[in-house]
All heavy atoms as an XYZ file, in Angstrom:
790
protein
N      18.587     13.074    -19.785
C      17.303     13.322    -19.124
C      17.154     14.835    -18.971
O      18.062     15.513    -18.505
C      17.269     12.631    -17.766
C      15.951     12.770    -17.059
S      15.911     11.981    -15.404
C      15.622     10.297    -15.843
N      16.006     15.345    -19.336
C      15.758     16.784    -19.227
C      15.648     17.184    -17.756
O      15.403     16.351    -16.878
C      14.492     17.169    -19.983
O      13.355     16.735    -19.293
N      15.824     18.472    -17.512
C      15.738     18.975    -16.139
C      14.381     18.718    -15.507
O      14.274     18.398    -14.331
C      16.067     20.473    -16.097
C      17.541     20.737    -16.323
O      18.360     19.785    -16.157
O      17.896     21.882    -16.655
N      13.306     18.897    -16.302
C      11.958     18.683    -15.744
C      11.708     17.213    -15.439
O      11.088     16.879    -14.436
C      10.877     19.238    -16.674
O      10.818     18.500    -17.866
N      12.207     16.323    -16.289
C      12.041     14.877    -16.024
C      12.855     14.471    -14.805
O      12.415     13.648    -14.004
C      12.425     14.066    -17.254
C      11.415     14.247    -18.390
C      11.863     13.554    -19.615
N      11.440     12.156    -19.540
C      11.888     11.222    -20.363
N      12.759     11.497    -21.287
N      11.451      9.988    -20.253
N      14.039     15.049    -14.675
C      14.873     14.761    -13.513
C      14.211     15.272    -12.244
O      14.186     14.588    -11.211
C      16.243     15.402    -13.685
C      17.199     15.048    -12.540
C      18.614     15.417    -12.860
N      18.929     14.843    -14.161
C      19.696     15.427    -15.079
N      20.239     16.582    -14.838
N      19.915     14.865    -16.252
N      13.617     16.456    -12.308
C      12.923     17.010    -11.151
C      11.722     16.150    -10.775
O      11.457     15.913     -9.588
C      12.466     18.448    -11.432
N      10.969     15.646    -11.773
C       9.838     14.760    -11.509
C      10.297     13.462    -10.842
O       9.684     12.994     -9.894
C       9.069     14.438    -12.797
C       8.304     15.620    -13.342
O       8.129     16.627    -12.630
O       7.880     15.541    -14.527
N      11.387     12.899    -11.353
C      11.920     11.656    -10.790
C      12.421     11.896     -9.367
O      12.199     11.060     -8.482
C      13.045     11.114    -11.667
N      13.085     13.028     -9.143
C      13.556     13.353     -7.794
C      12.383     13.534     -6.838
O      12.431     13.074     -5.696
C      14.388     14.630     -7.814
C      15.746     14.449     -8.470
O      16.153     13.277     -8.694
O      16.389     15.469     -8.770
N      11.327     14.184     -7.300
C      10.133     14.400     -6.450
C       9.480     13.063     -6.120
O       9.060     12.847     -4.986
C       9.156     15.346     -7.164
C       7.927     15.655     -6.345
C       8.295     16.466     -5.103
N       7.078     16.777     -4.381
C       6.959     16.676     -3.075
N       7.979     16.328     -2.331
N       5.831     16.948     -2.494
N       9.381     12.167     -7.113
C       8.794     10.849     -6.861
C       9.624     10.071     -5.847
O       9.094      9.452     -4.931
C       8.670     10.045     -8.161
C       8.041      8.686     -7.935
C       7.857      7.883     -9.196
O       7.633      8.456    -10.277
O       7.946      6.640     -9.095
N      10.952     10.132     -5.979
C      11.831      9.461     -5.014
C      11.631     10.019     -3.611
O      11.598      9.275     -2.626
C      13.304      9.605     -5.415
C      13.675      8.746     -6.615
O      12.904      7.822     -6.967
O      14.743      9.029     -7.203
N      11.477     11.340     -3.525
C      11.268     11.983     -2.234
C       9.958     11.523     -1.592
O       9.907     11.202     -0.414
C      11.249     13.516     -2.417
C      11.037     14.274     -1.142
C      10.974     15.786     -1.389
O      11.603     16.286     -2.335
O      10.272     16.461     -0.609
N       8.890     11.445     -2.409
C       7.604     10.998     -1.892
C       7.665      9.524     -1.480
O       7.157      9.147     -0.425
C       6.473     11.235     -2.930
C       5.167     10.581     -2.499
C       6.277     12.735     -3.157
N       8.344      8.696     -2.268
C       8.521      7.296     -1.897
C       9.215      7.170     -0.556
O       8.824      6.377      0.303
C       9.301      6.528     -2.988
C       8.499      6.166     -4.195
C       9.356      5.422     -5.220
N       8.576      5.088     -6.382
C       7.798      4.018     -6.500
N       7.730      3.157     -5.511
N       7.101      3.815     -7.602
N      10.266      7.948     -0.366
C      10.996      7.923      0.906
C      10.105      8.391      2.067
O      10.135      7.800      3.146
C      12.246      8.784      0.832
C      13.326      8.168     -0.020
O      13.402      6.944     -0.173
N      14.215      8.989     -0.556
N       9.326      9.441      1.831
C       8.409      9.949      2.862
C       7.372      8.900      3.248
O       7.072      8.706      4.416
C       7.717     11.224      2.398
C       8.654     12.435      2.308
O       9.808     12.350      2.815
O       8.242     13.440      1.711
N       6.816      8.231      2.235
C       5.793      7.193      2.486
C       6.419      6.027      3.245
O       5.860      5.526      4.227
C       5.136      6.734      1.177
C       4.258      5.502      1.399
C       4.309      7.868      0.573
N       7.586      5.588      2.801
C       8.265      4.485      3.468
C       8.581      4.824      4.918
O       8.369      4.001      5.827
C       9.548      4.142      2.695
O      10.184      3.034      3.270
N       9.080      6.032      5.154
C       9.372      6.470      6.530
C       8.106      6.523      7.374
O       8.112      6.113      8.544
C      10.028      7.854      6.516
O      11.286      7.795      5.923
N       7.012      7.038      6.792
C       5.724      7.081      7.495
C       5.297      5.689      7.920
O       4.911      5.465      9.071
C       4.657      7.696      6.590
C       3.263      7.510      7.098
C       2.716      8.369      8.046
C       2.489      6.450      6.658
C       1.436      8.178      8.542
C       1.204      6.243      7.135
C       0.675      7.115      8.075
N       5.374      4.727      7.001
C       4.933      3.361      7.318
C       5.813      2.736      8.389
O       5.306      2.107      9.325
C       4.916      2.504      6.046
C       3.843      2.886      5.022
C       4.099      2.158      3.705
C       2.455      2.587      5.556
N       7.129      2.884      8.263
C       8.045      2.298      9.251
C       7.853      2.939     10.627
O       7.898      2.246     11.651
C       9.481      2.462      8.777
N       7.623      4.225     10.656
C       7.479      4.955     11.917
C       6.130      4.700     12.586
O       6.043      4.525     13.797
C       7.660      6.448     11.627
C       7.675      7.360     12.823
C       7.949      8.820     12.446
N       6.898      9.378     11.596
C       7.062      9.695     10.294
N       8.209      9.497      9.692
N       6.067     10.200      9.601
N       5.060      4.673     11.807
C       3.716      4.587     12.362
C       3.137      3.174     12.411
O       2.166      2.943     13.135
C       2.747      5.477     11.558
C       3.080      6.951     11.759
O       2.781      7.501     12.803
N       3.714      7.550     10.784
N       3.676      2.271     11.622
C       3.157      0.909     11.577
C       4.294     -0.105     11.659
O       4.429     -0.976     10.815
C       2.333      0.710     10.290
C       1.124      1.590     10.224
C       1.182      2.824      9.596
C      -0.049      1.210     10.828
C       0.087      3.661      9.565
C      -1.153      2.039     10.798
C      -1.096      3.255     10.165
N       5.096     -0.049     12.749
C       6.197     -1.008     12.879
C       5.697     -2.433     13.018
O       6.445     -3.380     12.738
C       6.939     -0.536     14.133
C       5.889      0.172     14.929
C       5.004      0.843     13.888
N       4.442     -2.592     13.417
C       3.891     -3.942     13.570
C       3.810     -4.685     12.249
O       3.800     -5.928     12.234
C       2.520     -3.901     14.267
C       1.402     -3.305     13.458
C       1.275     -1.789     13.575
O       2.225     -1.089     13.914
N       0.097     -1.268     13.281
N       3.764     -3.980     11.132
C       3.710     -4.661      9.848
C       4.916     -5.581      9.704
O       4.790     -6.786      9.526
C       3.623     -3.660      8.676
C       2.281     -2.933      8.677
C       3.840     -4.366      7.323
C       2.182     -1.798      7.673
N       6.104     -5.012      9.799
C       7.323     -5.821      9.662
C       7.644     -6.579     10.946
O       8.219     -7.660     10.884
C       8.478     -4.941      9.222
C       8.256     -4.438      7.791
C       9.343     -3.511      7.300
O       9.800     -2.633      8.040
N       9.749     -3.703      6.043
N       7.244     -6.046     12.076
C       7.490     -6.728     13.340
C       6.737     -8.037     13.501
O       7.142     -8.906     14.264
N       5.645     -8.179     12.766
C       4.845     -9.404     12.850
C       4.975    -10.265     11.611
O       4.123    -11.110     11.356
C       3.365     -9.051     13.077
C       3.100     -8.422     14.415
N       1.968     -7.736     14.687
C       3.862     -8.366     15.536
C       2.014     -7.271     15.945
N       3.160     -7.647     16.463
N       6.008    -10.047     10.833
C       6.273    -10.910      9.681
C       5.657    -10.440      8.373
O       5.664    -11.161      7.393
N       5.109     -9.232      8.350
C       4.564     -8.688      7.124
C       5.583     -7.790      6.445
O       6.698     -7.598      6.915
N       5.157     -7.229      5.353
C       6.021     -6.283      4.641
C       5.138     -5.356      3.837
O       3.955     -5.627      3.637
C       6.976     -7.023      3.708
C       8.219     -6.205      3.366
O       8.353     -5.077      3.900
O       9.037     -6.687      2.578
N       5.713     -4.269      3.386
C       4.991     -3.344      2.516
C       5.888     -2.968      1.360
O       7.107     -2.997      1.461
C       4.537     -2.090      3.275
C       5.647     -1.262      3.838
C       6.311     -0.324      3.049
C       6.024     -1.406      5.153
C       7.341      0.442      3.578
C       7.054     -0.637      5.681
C       7.708      0.284      4.887
N       5.261     -2.660      0.239
C       5.990     -2.124     -0.905
C       5.150     -1.001     -1.499
O       3.933     -1.033     -1.459
C       6.251     -3.214     -1.953
O       5.053     -3.791     -2.410
N       5.853     -0.025     -2.005
C       5.193      1.094     -2.667
C       5.125      0.722     -4.143
O       6.148      0.679     -4.821
C       5.942      2.408     -2.408
C       6.018      2.661     -0.901
C       5.281      3.554     -3.152
C       6.996      3.722     -0.509
N       3.923      0.433     -4.613
C       3.725     -0.060     -5.965
C       3.788      1.079     -6.971
O       4.389      0.952     -8.044
C       2.366     -0.801     -6.071
C       2.097     -1.255     -7.488
C       2.315     -1.948     -5.080
N       3.155      2.199     -6.649
C       3.102      3.309     -7.596
C       2.941      4.625     -6.853
O       2.287      4.686     -5.823
C       1.900      3.118     -8.549
C       1.866      4.162     -9.652
O       2.923      4.451    -10.240
O       0.781      4.686     -9.933
N       3.595      5.649     -7.394
C       3.432      7.007     -6.880
C       3.120      7.903     -8.067
O       3.846      7.913     -9.050
C       4.721      7.523     -6.198
C       4.575      8.992     -5.828
C       5.063      6.698     -4.971
N       1.998      8.597     -7.996
C       1.619      9.570     -9.013
C       1.628     10.935     -8.320
O       0.663     11.333     -7.691
C       0.239      9.254     -9.584
C      -0.152     10.179    -10.734
O       0.399     11.310    -10.811
O      -1.019      9.773    -11.537
N       2.776     11.611     -8.429
C       2.953     12.883     -7.720
C       1.970     13.921     -8.235
O       1.401     14.683     -7.455
C       4.409     13.378     -7.864
C       4.589     14.742     -7.233
C       5.375     12.376     -7.243
N       1.749     13.924     -9.542
C       0.837     14.906    -10.133
C      -0.584     14.764     -9.585
O      -1.243     15.741     -9.291
C       0.831     14.773    -11.647
C       0.116     15.893    -12.359
C       0.281     15.800    -13.854
O       1.426     15.709    -14.319
O      -0.765     15.817    -14.548
N      -1.038     13.519     -9.427
C      -2.384     13.256     -8.919
C      -2.435     13.200     -7.398
O      -3.512     13.162     -6.803
C      -2.917     11.946     -9.483
N      -1.268     13.155     -6.750
C      -1.231     13.049     -5.290
C      -1.683     11.702     -4.785
O      -2.285     11.574     -3.732
N      -1.365     10.645     -5.549
C      -1.857      9.297     -5.228
C      -0.682      8.348     -5.035
O       0.313      8.414     -5.731
C      -2.750      8.788     -6.372
C      -3.305      7.424     -6.116
N      -4.351      7.208     -5.254
C      -2.942      6.234     -6.598
C      -4.618      5.907     -5.236
N      -3.772      5.293     -6.038
N      -0.838      7.441     -4.075
C       0.155      6.382     -3.839
C      -0.583      5.062     -3.701
O      -1.690      5.009     -3.182
C       1.042      6.675     -2.602
C       0.217      6.651     -1.328
C       2.189      5.699     -2.521
N       0.041      4.024     -4.217
C      -0.499      2.662     -4.105
C       0.512      1.812     -3.328
O       1.701      1.771     -3.682
C      -0.740      2.072     -5.466
C      -1.419      0.727     -5.457
C      -1.726      0.223     -6.850
O      -1.946      1.049     -7.760
O      -1.754     -1.008     -7.018
N       0.028      1.179     -2.269
C       0.862      0.380     -1.373
C       0.339     -1.054     -1.352
O      -0.871     -1.273     -1.342
C       0.828      0.972      0.058
C       1.353      2.411      0.041
C       1.596      0.106      1.034
C       1.041      3.192      1.301
N       1.248     -2.008     -1.306
C       0.860     -3.398     -1.162
C       1.394     -3.937      0.157
O       2.573     -3.765      0.477
C       1.410     -4.236     -2.320
C       0.937     -5.665     -2.241
O      -0.250     -5.940     -2.181
N       1.885     -6.598     -2.209
N       0.523     -4.562      0.940
C       0.907     -5.252      2.162
C       1.017     -6.727      1.834
O       0.134     -7.298      1.197
C      -0.112     -5.043      3.278
C      -0.377     -3.582      3.671
C      -1.436     -3.548      4.783
C       0.897     -2.905      4.115
N       2.110     -7.358      2.263
C       2.332     -8.768      1.917
C       2.844     -9.526      3.130
O       2.887     -9.014      4.239
C       3.325     -8.859      0.754
O       4.556     -8.246      1.115
N       3.271    -10.762      2.898
C       3.772    -11.595      3.989
C       2.657    -11.938      4.957
O       1.545    -12.300      4.530
N       2.919    -11.796      6.231
C       1.930    -12.145      7.262
C       0.693    -11.251      7.194
O      -0.345    -11.590      7.760
C       2.559    -12.074      8.646
N       0.769    -10.106      6.508
C      -0.399     -9.234      6.355
C      -1.504     -9.932      5.559
O      -2.670     -9.670      5.756
C      -0.025     -7.917      5.672
S       1.055     -6.892      6.658
N      -1.076    -10.823      4.659
C      -2.036    -11.582      3.878
C      -2.663    -12.622      4.808
O      -1.990    -13.495      5.312
C      -1.336    -12.293      2.698
O      -0.671    -11.318      1.911
C      -2.322    -13.052      1.838
N      -3.917    -12.457      5.048
C      -4.618    -13.382      5.939
C      -4.731    -12.904      7.375
O      -5.414    -13.529      8.173
N      -4.078    -11.821      7.705
C      -4.167    -11.298      9.066
C      -5.518    -10.625      9.269
O      -5.944     -9.796      8.448
C      -3.039    -10.290      9.310
S      -3.122     -9.489     10.922
N      -6.176    -10.931     10.346
C      -7.475    -10.354     10.634
C      -7.435     -8.860     10.927
O      -8.449     -8.175     10.872
N      -6.263     -8.324     11.228
C      -6.131     -6.914     11.548
C      -5.800     -6.099     10.282
O      -5.873     -4.874     10.294
C      -5.043     -6.715     12.624
C      -4.877     -5.270     13.011
C      -5.374     -7.540     13.865
N      -5.477     -6.776      9.183
C      -5.121     -6.064      7.938
C      -6.149     -5.016      7.501
O      -5.752     -3.928      7.108
C      -4.869     -7.050      6.788
O      -3.616     -7.649      6.934
N      -7.445     -5.304      7.563
C      -8.400     -4.276      7.164
C      -8.312     -3.000      8.011
O      -8.429     -1.895      7.486
C      -9.768     -4.944      7.329
C      -9.474     -6.407      7.187
C      -8.119     -6.586      7.814
N      -8.058     -3.147      9.292
C      -7.927     -1.980     10.158
C      -6.638     -1.229      9.861
O      -6.608     -0.001      9.853
C      -7.987     -2.387     11.626
C      -9.388     -2.806     12.049
S      -9.461     -3.281     13.795
C      -8.761     -4.917     13.727
N      -5.564     -1.975      9.619
C      -4.281     -1.349      9.256
C      -4.430     -0.596      7.936
O      -3.973      0.547      7.812
C      -3.180     -2.408      9.142
O      -3.073     -3.116     10.372
C      -1.847     -1.792      8.789
N      -5.084     -1.213      6.974
C      -5.314     -0.594      5.665
C      -6.078      0.715      5.830
O      -5.694      1.744      5.269
C      -6.093     -1.557      4.752
O      -5.278     -2.710      4.530
C      -6.461     -0.921      3.438
N      -7.164      0.691      6.595
C      -7.956      1.907      6.814
C      -7.145      2.990      7.527
O      -7.252      4.159      7.169
C      -9.217      1.567      7.606
C     -10.210      0.784      6.809
C     -11.388      0.338      7.664
O     -11.450      0.596      8.876
N     -12.361     -0.310      7.035
N      -6.355      2.593      8.493
C      -5.543      3.573      9.220
C      -4.514      4.217      8.308
O      -4.301      5.431      8.361
C      -4.848      2.920     10.420
N      -3.883      3.439      7.449
C      -2.928      3.985      6.484
C      -3.625      4.966      5.549
O      -3.142      6.072      5.324
C      -2.234      2.856      5.691
C      -1.329      2.036      6.607
C      -1.439      3.435      4.516
C      -0.805      0.740      5.988
N      -4.776      4.550      5.016
C      -5.497      5.420      4.074
C      -5.947      6.717      4.730
O      -5.971      7.763      4.086
C      -6.711      4.666      3.509
C      -6.322      3.567      2.575
C      -7.486      2.713      2.148
O      -8.372      2.404      2.938
N      -7.477      2.312      0.897
N      -6.283      6.676      5.978
C      -6.772      7.851      6.696
C      -5.631      8.762      7.123
O      -5.735      9.980      7.038
C      -7.593      7.405      7.899
C      -8.356      8.513      8.595
C      -9.268      7.986      9.703
N      -8.572      7.138     10.685
C      -8.736      5.813     10.786
N      -9.545      5.165      9.993
N      -8.075      5.119     11.692
N      -4.520      8.192      7.587
C      -3.466      8.993      8.202
C      -2.374      9.462      7.250
O      -1.775     10.524      7.457
C      -2.829      8.200      9.343
C      -3.824      8.017     10.497
C      -3.317      7.092     11.572
N      -1.983      7.439     12.047
C      -1.235      6.646     12.796
N      -1.681      5.452     13.153
N      -0.047      7.026     13.188
N      -2.089      8.684      6.213
C      -0.967      9.026      5.322
C      -1.128     10.386      4.643
O      -0.166     11.173      4.629
C      -0.755      7.932      4.285
C       0.398      8.112      3.302
C       1.734      8.237      4.038
C       0.448      6.960      2.330
N      -2.301     10.732      4.099
C      -2.429     12.049      3.464
C      -2.162     13.219      4.418
O      -1.705     14.273      3.987
C      -3.868     12.074      2.954
C      -4.213     10.636      2.744
C      -3.512      9.927      3.885
N      -2.417     13.045      5.699
C      -2.166     14.113      6.649
C      -0.699     14.236      7.025
O      -0.241     15.250      7.519
N       0.058     13.176      6.789
C       1.476     13.147      7.168
C       2.411     13.462      5.994
O       3.433     14.095      6.201
C       1.800     11.785      7.749
C       3.116     11.784      8.509
O       3.128     12.098      9.712
O       4.158     11.465      7.880
N       2.036     13.037      4.805
C       2.862     13.281      3.617
C       2.115     14.268      2.739
O       1.095     13.956      2.129
C       3.157     11.966      2.848
C       3.958     12.244      1.592
C       3.893     10.984      3.756
N       2.630     15.486      2.712
C       1.948     16.591      2.067
C       1.581     16.344      0.596
O       0.536     16.761      0.122
C       2.823     17.838      2.148
C       2.186     19.093      1.622
C       3.077     20.307      1.810
O       3.600     20.484      2.916
O       3.248     21.032      0.823
N       2.420     15.611     -0.114
C       2.210     15.392     -1.546
C       1.105     14.377     -1.833
O       0.686     14.231     -2.978
C       3.490     14.906     -2.211
N       0.604     13.688     -0.796
C      -0.378     12.613     -0.989
C      -1.762     13.062     -0.583
O      -1.982     13.558      0.524
C       0.036     11.369     -0.179
C       1.397     10.855     -0.641
C      -1.028     10.277     -0.291
C       1.477     10.467     -2.084
N      -2.724     12.869     -1.504
C      -4.132     13.162     -1.250
C      -4.973     11.887     -1.139
O      -5.988     11.854     -0.468
C      -4.727     14.019     -2.359
C      -4.071     15.390     -2.422
O      -3.823     15.981     -1.351
O      -3.806     15.859     -3.535
N      -4.538     10.829     -1.852
C      -5.305      9.574     -1.829
C      -4.355      8.388     -1.787
O      -3.240      8.440     -2.286
C      -6.228      9.480     -3.039
O      -5.478      9.386     -4.239
N      -4.849      7.302     -1.158
C      -4.034      6.116     -0.917
C      -4.847      4.873     -1.265
O      -5.992      4.752     -0.827
C      -3.591      6.025      0.561
C      -2.724      4.822      0.804
C      -2.895      7.306      1.002
N      -4.256      3.972     -2.003
C      -4.836      2.659     -2.245
C      -3.913      1.634     -1.599
O      -2.701      1.694     -1.760
C      -4.968      2.383     -3.733
N      -4.495      0.737     -0.808
C      -3.691     -0.305     -0.142
C      -4.291     -1.650     -0.543
O      -5.496     -1.870     -0.427
C      -3.718     -0.156      1.389
C      -2.859     -1.231      2.041
C      -3.252      1.221      1.811
N      -3.415     -2.544     -1.016
C      -3.872     -3.882     -1.389
C      -3.159     -4.910     -0.505
O      -2.105     -4.653      0.055
C      -3.537     -4.194     -2.871
O      -2.135     -4.056     -3.088
C      -4.287     -3.271     -3.797
N      -3.807     -6.074     -0.373
C      -3.225     -7.208      0.353
C      -3.446     -8.444     -0.499
O      -4.024     -8.366     -1.566
C      -3.898     -7.419      1.723
O      -5.249     -7.825      1.508
C      -3.846     -6.181      2.593
N      -3.028     -9.582     -0.023
C      -3.183    -10.820     -0.755
C      -4.625    -11.228     -0.943
O      -4.931    -12.085     -1.768
N      -5.558    -10.648     -0.202
C      -6.965    -11.002     -0.332
C      -7.684    -10.190     -1.396
O      -8.804    -10.514     -1.779
C      -7.727    -10.831      0.981
C      -7.447    -11.929      1.961
C      -7.181    -11.625      3.281
C      -7.452    -13.254      1.579
C      -6.929    -12.640      4.205
C      -7.205    -14.256      2.493
C      -6.948    -13.947      3.791
N      -7.089     -9.102     -1.863
C      -7.748     -8.261     -2.843
C      -7.939     -9.026     -4.142
O      -7.070     -9.772     -4.571
C      -6.938     -6.993     -3.089
C      -6.825     -6.156     -1.835
O      -7.789     -6.154     -1.043
O      -5.772     -5.536     -1.632
N      -9.087     -8.859     -4.769
C      -9.364     -9.505     -6.031
C      -9.789    -10.951     -5.912
O      -9.837    -11.668     -6.881
N     -10.117    -11.405     -4.701
C     -10.520    -12.787     -4.533
C     -12.036    -12.947     -4.522
O     -12.536    -13.976     -4.105
C      -9.945    -13.347     -3.233
C      -8.437    -13.512     -3.198
C      -8.012    -14.120     -1.864
C      -7.937    -14.364     -4.345
N     -12.726    -11.975     -5.000
C     -14.181    -12.042     -5.025
C     -14.694    -12.953     -6.136
O     -13.951    -13.675     -6.774
N     -15.962    -12.868     -6.368
C     -16.622    -13.689     -7.369
C     -15.941    -13.518     -8.724
O     -15.612    -12.436     -9.160
C     -18.091    -13.288     -7.484
C     -18.907    -14.232     -8.295
C     -20.374    -13.899     -8.221
O     -20.838    -13.513     -7.128
O     -21.028    -14.032     -9.254
N     -15.745    -14.623     -9.419
C     -15.147    -14.583    -10.725
C     -13.630    -14.709    -10.706
O     -13.008    -14.852    -11.725
N     -13.043    -14.736     -9.536
C     -11.602    -14.880     -9.438
C     -11.210    -16.327     -9.681
O     -11.929    -17.263     -9.309
C     -11.140    -14.446     -8.044
O      -9.797    -14.797     -7.850
N     -10.077    -16.537    -10.277
C      -9.607    -17.897    -10.522
C      -9.229    -18.595     -9.229
O      -9.037    -19.794     -9.211
C      -8.429    -17.874    -11.482
O      -7.342    -17.178    -10.894
N      -9.169    -17.854     -8.131
C      -8.819    -18.448     -6.846
C     -10.056    -18.718     -5.998
O      -9.956    -19.072     -4.844
C      -7.863    -17.525     -6.114
C      -6.517    -17.429     -6.861
C      -5.558    -16.500     -6.215
N      -5.214    -16.939     -4.886
C      -4.468    -16.237     -4.058
N      -3.997    -15.082     -4.397
N      -4.197    -16.682     -2.850
N     -11.246    -18.553     -6.559
C     -12.471    -18.878     -5.820
C     -12.516    -20.378     -5.518
O     -12.041    -21.199     -6.297
C     -13.729    -18.532     -6.640
C     -14.074    -17.064     -6.564
O     -13.547    -16.367     -5.697
O     -14.883    -16.632     -7.403
N     -13.092    -20.701     -4.411
C     -13.318    -22.114     -4.062
C     -14.551    -22.577     -4.831
O     -15.594    -21.939     -4.749
C     -13.496    -22.289     -2.545
C     -13.818    -23.735     -2.205
C     -12.296    -21.789     -1.788
N     -14.452    -23.668     -5.578
C     -15.612    -24.156     -6.321
C     -16.770    -24.476     -5.378
O     -16.564    -24.927     -4.254
C     -15.108    -25.441     -6.983
C     -13.618    -25.321     -6.983
C     -13.263    -24.479     -5.791
N     -18.020    -24.239     -5.832
C     -19.180    -24.433     -4.959
C     -19.377    -25.864     -4.501
O     -20.021    -26.115     -3.494
C     -20.362    -23.972     -5.814
C     -19.846    -23.864     -7.203
C     -18.383    -23.746     -7.135
N     -18.809    -26.836     -5.206
C     -18.981    -28.240     -4.828
C     -17.847    -28.761     -3.906
O     -17.757    -29.960     -3.664
C     -19.080    -29.126     -6.072
C     -17.875    -29.022     -6.975
O     -17.058    -28.100     -6.802
O     -17.727    -29.888     -7.862
N     -17.012    -27.871     -3.378
C     -15.935    -28.278     -2.479
C     -16.575    -28.765     -1.168
O     -17.358    -28.027     -0.550
C     -14.992    -27.107     -2.191
O     -14.436    -26.665     -3.430
C     -13.858    -27.537     -1.278
N     -16.230    -29.982     -0.721
C     -16.874    -30.582      0.461
C     -16.291    -30.121      1.792
O     -15.594    -30.858      2.456
C     -16.650    -32.078      0.241
C     -15.367    -32.154     -0.521
C     -15.338    -30.920     -1.375
N     -16.580    -28.917      2.189
C     -16.253    -28.477      3.549
C     -17.187    -27.432      4.009
O     -18.015    -26.918      3.396
C     -14.797    -28.010      3.716
C     -14.384    -26.850      2.853
C     -14.754    -25.547      3.162
C     -13.597    -27.047      1.739
C     -14.329    -24.509      2.394
C     -13.180    -26.003      0.967
C     -13.541    -24.719      1.274
């Protein structure tokens, strides 16, 4: 591995650790209430991180507020991050999704 590739990998690992520490420190309720988070992608060059909330976060009525708080606060806490995308189990369930409830469902 070249020195520049190693430096890029080291920087990505550092950002992942910073993001993970931020989430554990500022949002302990995620794991405390049966949820979890994973860092899906880090693009150090673009200053972007993608996080997935899972477990009890899927279906939790507070998830949208948690998502917004993470998106708003993380860039101010982790210097390398400018933008944040957060997904949960409800993302992508809009019209045209294979998980849509058929219109003739009797409820």
